[in-house]
N, C-alpha and C positions, 0 to 999 in steps of 0.2 A: 566647488563643493562648496556648501553652504556651512557656514559656524552656527553652531547651536551650543546650548548653555546643558551643562549636566543636573540633572536633579543633584543633592546632595543632603547627605545624614544630618546626626545632631551637631555632628562636629566640622561642617563644613565640605567631608569626603565626598566624592560621588558614586551613587549608587547606581551597585554593578549590577550582571547578572550574575546569581547565586551560583558556585561550584559546590551543587549539592548531589548529582544523579552516581549512582556508583554502579558496578556491572551488572547485578540482578534488575535494576530499572532501564538500562541500556538495551539489554537483552527486552526483557518485556515491549519497550517499545518499536523494537524492529520486528518480534514475534506477533505483536498484534494488528503491527500495520499489512506485512504480509498475508497472517493466516487468519483470512476475513471467510464471511460466509460465503464468498463466491466458489470456493473453493467444493461446497456442499453440493454446485450444481458444475461448474466448470467439470468435476471427476465425472459425469455423465455425461453433460450437456456437450462436452466434445464428440461425442459419437453422430452427433449432428453437423455440428461445424465442420466433422472432418471423416465424411460416410467411407466407409472400411477401414477406419482404424483398428476396428475387434478388439481383438483379448491383450494389445499391446501401448495399451494406456500406458499400464507403470511406467514402461517403459521409456513414453516422451515426457513421464515426469523426471526421470531419471536425468537424460538427455537435458532438458529443462535448466539442472541444476549447473551444467557448463559454463552457458555465457554469466549465469546470477552469482559463481565463485568468482571468474576472472573479472565481475567488474567489483566484487566486493574486496577482493586483494587489492586494487586499483585505488578503490577508497579508504581502506585501512592505512597501504603505504601516504597517502596524503596527510589522513587524519592524524599520522603520528608526527608531520612537520607542522599540521595546522587547525591546530585542533581548537577551531572558534565558530560561534554562531554561524548559519547559512551554509554551511558542509560543501555541497557542491558549486554552491557561487564563490564563495573565498577560493577554492582550491583551484580553479577553471581561471577565474579574474587575476591570481598572485602566479599560476604558473602556465598558463595558456595566452590567455587574452583578456580584460575585460568587457570588452564587447561579446564574443563569442559566450563568456560566462553567464554575464544576464541573460541575450538572450535565449537561452538552452534553459535558464530555469524560472525565468518569466513566461514563458508555455508550460512550465513542469507547475508553476505557481495556479497557473489559471487550469490546468489539469487536475491539480491536488484539491481545489477550490469545489469544481465541477461533480468531481467521483466525492467531496463530503457532502455536498447536498444531495447526489442523488444517491447514494447509501443511506441518510439517513432516511428520504422520500421511501427507499425499500426495504428497509430493515422492519418497518412496521408490519407489512405481510409475513415477513417470516415469523416475526412474534405472536402475530394472529394465529398463524397455521400451528403453533408451540401451544397455544393454550387449547388450539382446535383438536387435540386428543384428547383433551379433559372434558367436552362438551359433554358425551352422553352420561357423564357422573356430577358433573358441576353445574350443568347448565349457564354456560357462559355465551351464549349466544349473544346477547345485547353487547358486550364486551368484542366480541370479533367482529361483528356488523357494524360499530364504532370505527375498529382499528382500520377495516378494509374499506370504509369510505373515505370521501375524497376529504371530509375535513377531518378525518379521524389521523392521514396521511400528515396531512399540515401542520394541526397542531403536534400530535406527537412528534414527529421530525423536525420542529424548531426547537420543541423542547429539549430534544437531545441535543443538538447541536447546541444549546446557549447555555448547558445545563453544563457538556464539557469545555465550553469557553471557560465558563465561571471556575470547573476545577484547572486549567491550565491557569487561567489567571492568580489562583491562591498560592504559587508557587509551586516548584519542579518537588519539592518533597513530597507533599500534595499528588501532584502529579502522579508521580514516582509509585508511589501506594497504588493509589488507583488502576495503573497498567498491569503492575505487579499480579492484583487481586483480578482485574479482567482475562490477562493471560492463564493464570490456574482453571478459571471457571472455564474458558474457553476449550483450553487443553483437556478438562477433565469429560467435556461432553464429546471430544474426537477421539479419546479411551475408550470408552463406549463402545462408539461404532468401530474401532479397529479389533478391539477384542471380539464383537458378535463377529465380524467379519472372516477373523482368523479362527475361531474357535466352534465358527459352525460352519454347516457344511451347505451344497445347494438342496439338496434332499429335502432339507430344514425348510430353507429360503419355501421349495413348490409346496411342502406340507402347507406352512404358515399362509401363502397365497391361496392357495385353492379355499382357505376357509375363509379369507378375507375378513380375518377379526376388527380391522381397522376403518372407523368410519372414513377418515381422510383418504385411503387408498381406495374405498369403494367410490366413491364422490369424484376422486380424480379418473378413474378408468371410465365412469359414467360419463364424465364431463369430455375426456380423449376420444368416445366411441368406442370404449373396450370393456363394457361390461359385462359379464360373462363371458369373456373369452382367458382360454387357460396358456399358464406360459408358453406355448410349443405355438400356439396360433399367431400370441404378441411377435413371437420371435421369427415368424415364419412371414412377417412383414418386412422385415431388418433384409436391408444387403448384403450379400454377400462380403466378408472378410476380403478387401486385397491387397493389405498388409503391406509391405516393404517398406524400403529404406525413404521413401518419397511421403507417404503417409504417416509414418511417425514424424519425419523432420516439419511437414506442414500443423502436426498436433502439438509438434515442441514450440511451434513458431506461437498457437494462444495458451499455451501452456506456461509459458513463459511471464506470460501477465501475474499467473501465479504466486512469482516470486519478486516484482520488483515491491519495495518497499524497504529494503534492510537500510537503504541509506539514510532514512530517518535518523540513525544510531548516529551520523554526521553534523545533523541539524541540532543535533543537542551538545555541539564540541565546546559551546562555549558556558556549557553548565556539568561537565563531568566532571570528576573528581580524579586527580593525576592521568588526563587524559589522555598523553601521547604513551599511556601506557595501556590503560582501559579502553581506551577506543577501537584500536586493532584485536584485542581479543573479544570486546563485545562482537564486532564483526563476524569473526569467525567462529565464535558458540554462536551466536545466533542461526548464523547459516548452515552448522551442522545442525542444529533442533531441526528447522524448518525442513531444510532436506528429508530429515530423518522422517519426519512428520508426514511429510505429503507421500515419500514412497510407501510408507505403512498404509496410510490412509485409503492410495488408489488400489495396493494390493489385497487388502482386506475386503472392498466393494467386491471388486470382479473376481476374485476369492468364492466369494459367496451368491454374489449375482450372476446369471448367465448373462454375456454379452447382449448374444442376439436379443435379449429379452430387452435391455437396456435399450439396444439400438431400435429396437420397435417401440417400447415406450417413447423417447425422444422422436422418434417421428410423426407420432399421432400427437403428443403434449409435449413440445419443447419448452414450452414455459414453464411447465407445472410439474416438471421430475425433478426430485432432489435424493442426496443419501439419506436425510431424514426420513423422507415419505419410505422409502425402500427398506433402509432396517426397523424402520418404524413398526415393519409389518411381526417383525419377531419379538418385540419388545412388549411388555407390561405396560398400557398407558401411562399410568408415570414416568414411565423410564424413556418409554420413546417421546413423550411432552418434554422431558429434559432436554434430550437431544436437539430436539427442534427449535427449544427456546437456545442452548446454546447456539445453534447456527445461527438462530437471531443475533443475539449476543453478539456471536464472532464478528458480524457486520459492524455492531456500534463499536466494536474493540476497535476497527479503525479511526473513528472522529479522534479520540484525544492526541494520538501520534500526528494524525495529519493535520490537523489547527496547529500543533506546537510544531510541527516540521514545515510548512508555510507560513508561518506567524515568524517564526527564525530568517527566514528568504529576505521576505520584506520585511524585518530589522534589521539585516546585514545590508542590504540598497539603500536602507536612510541611514544607516551609520557609515556608508560610504559619499552619502551624499545624491545619490540617483535619485530616493524622494527624498523631500524636506527633511532636513536633519531632527527637527522635533518627532518627529513620527519613531525616532528611536529610541523616545524614551522609554526609563526604565521606573515601572511605580515602585516608589521609595519605600512601600512595607513589605510587598509581598517581593521585590525585585524579579517582575518580570516584565518585558514588553507590552504593556496594556494597548498602546496604538496599535501594533503590528497586529495583537491578538484580533482586535474587533477588524480591523480592516480585511482579514481572512475571516472571520465570523460572518460578516455582513456578505462577503464575496460568496460565502458557501450558501446562504439563504436566499440571495437572487436565484442562484440555480435549481433550490429547491422550490419556491416558486414559481418558477418556469415548468419544474415536473408539476405540480398541481393545475399551473394552468394549462395544460397540455395534457394533463392525466396519462404522460406517459415519462420514462427515463430518459433525460437529456441524451440528446446522441451522440453529440459530441464530446462527451465520457472520456468516448472509445479514443480520442485524441491523447490521453493520458499516457496509454502503452507507445506511441510514440514521441513522445516528450520528453518519459524517463529514457529510453533507451537512447536517442539523440543526445541526452545529459548524460547518460554513462560514456557514449563515446569519446564528448569532449571531455569528462576528466578522466578517461583513459588515454588521449593524448596528452593531459596535463601531467602524467608521469614521463613521459618522453620529454617535455618541452621544459619541465621546470628546473633545472640542473641550466638550462642555457638562460632563460629567462632570469632567473630568482636563484641563483646561486649558493645565499646564503641561505635561504628559507629551505634548500635542496640537501644542506646540509644539516638540517634539526632533523632528516625523515629517522625513525628509529625502529621500523618493521621493512625486513628485507633489506639489508643494509648494502647488498652488493647491488651495485650499478647496474651489472649484466642482467642479474635476477629481476629488476623491475624492468630493466629493458623486455624480457622476454615475456613478462606478466601482460606488461603493457600491448605487447605486438600478440599477443594470442589472444586478449581482450577485444581487440580493434576486430584484428582478425573474422572473431564471432559475433561483434556484434553489429558490424557492418551490413553483412548480407540479410542479417535478422534486420532490421532495419527498413531494407527495401523489400523485403517478404511481408512486413506487419503495413510497411505504406501500400502494398497490391492488398493485401487481404481484406485491409478497414474501409479502401474505398475510397472515394474523391470526394465527402462528405468530410472523413474525418480529417482527411489531408489539408484541405482547404481550411477549416478551422485552426487545424495545426498553426499551417504558414502564416493565417491571419495574427495570431497571436502570436510569433514570431515579428511579423510585420509591426506590429502593435508596441513589442518589446524595445525592438530597435528605433523606433520614433521617439520612445521617451527616453532611451539612452545618449541620443544623440542631442536632444534638447539640452539634456542635463551635460554631456560634453562640454557643447557650444556654450552654453552659462558660464560652464567653470573657466572654459578657456579666455573668455571674456575678462573674468575675474581676476586673469592673469594667475593661477592656483598652478601648480606643477600635479599634473594629474599622474605624469609617470613613477613621481613619488610617494604619491598616494597609494599607486595599482603595486610597488613593490615593497610594500611591508604589510605586515597584518594587523586588523585593528586589534585596538588594547581599550580604548578611551570607554568603552561600556563593558566590558569583562574583566576579573581579576584576572592575574596574574596565574599559568597554572600550575600546578609543583612543579619541577623539572625531577622530581624521584624515579627509579627506577625500580 
């Protein structure tokens, strides 16, 4: 590993990451990452991905909770013993093996950066859709035209990435307040959808649909070749529901993507107050909020809108249908615009925690010497890893530019599903191997203190995640798998170069990876 100098404060003390994130900010980090704008598309789009799922979408969301909760429990166990920036990388490198820890998280870093760039590019269209509801009243056509143009997607997307980079740079306290506010706005838009769906009934939707009050719905129907068709006529084009366990399980494989992201709590382990106590609580509370929200959201949609109509609409216009589009038929223009804008905001909400998470991975690697030690520098004023943040922002920018160049989202972003599931598998295995590899660190576990209980949780997680990974690889196809394997190979080569250099320098790598990094982080409180 490379030796490096730490930035120092006025009295010569090392500048460290600041432990200033409380429980609410940690929960908001997970909620903003997990509950993105994708839920507004996936809830209805799943009818196209798994034809015949029919009315069982809410059930698939319930089943999708199982691997998410098991993985969250494994993260909570390890977070209570190793509350450090880098999360899954620290857990796997200290608890299982440093090579696997880096390989898994490197492919996840690539996927996260791709997702950040793609989401910034796609979010501009959702924002234009939200503004579109107000066009008949405020004449915002020029703004919409700019947003849906290639230049608009590029300029606004780049602005979002680097504004959120700046927010991250200004310190975790600023970051914490921003994600809390974003979470509140995001949930407010979702609650309008949930209330509308549960308090109204299909007859209300049919009456509103027949009158076509919304210009957005009218334009979308015409684009899909469904202008003038009734609900029954659209529904007649849908395949009959096959239902059955296989359909539900296939849908669950896709829907699990909606749950990935709670891991971001672990990446903030170096900046959480009383982390051994707060991190497990944050995992559990965030998981409860997310699971409850998804169940109510999907239930409300299919309570209001006939699933056959959704399936027929998706078959005709798979890229145009969304929950705000359907619910907007029943809402006044101002409220419909609010829901659509909050859907766009939900997608943008992913960006701050994704940048935070990916940068902390890079920071942890550099702190261990996988990358030059200087890249783990902490800004002396804001106490944030500025070089790691910049590296993640630049890679996200590359992927956004790729979207702009080919006027389409980068298909490789789908590999983030494979990368995350593989990382969850490695972390779950780390729960089993930690007592053997690092018994001293294992003795610090403060969540599920019973070793047999931890073994049970880890085995259940592995038993669920392994077949899920196999299903994901088969469903996502050859291109996504090749891209993921390519990222793994690049990561393996980088780690091998680091290992050979460190070995030649006579460094004891077993010692490096047997202890927790402390040089760039404040010592956490031991209070319980």
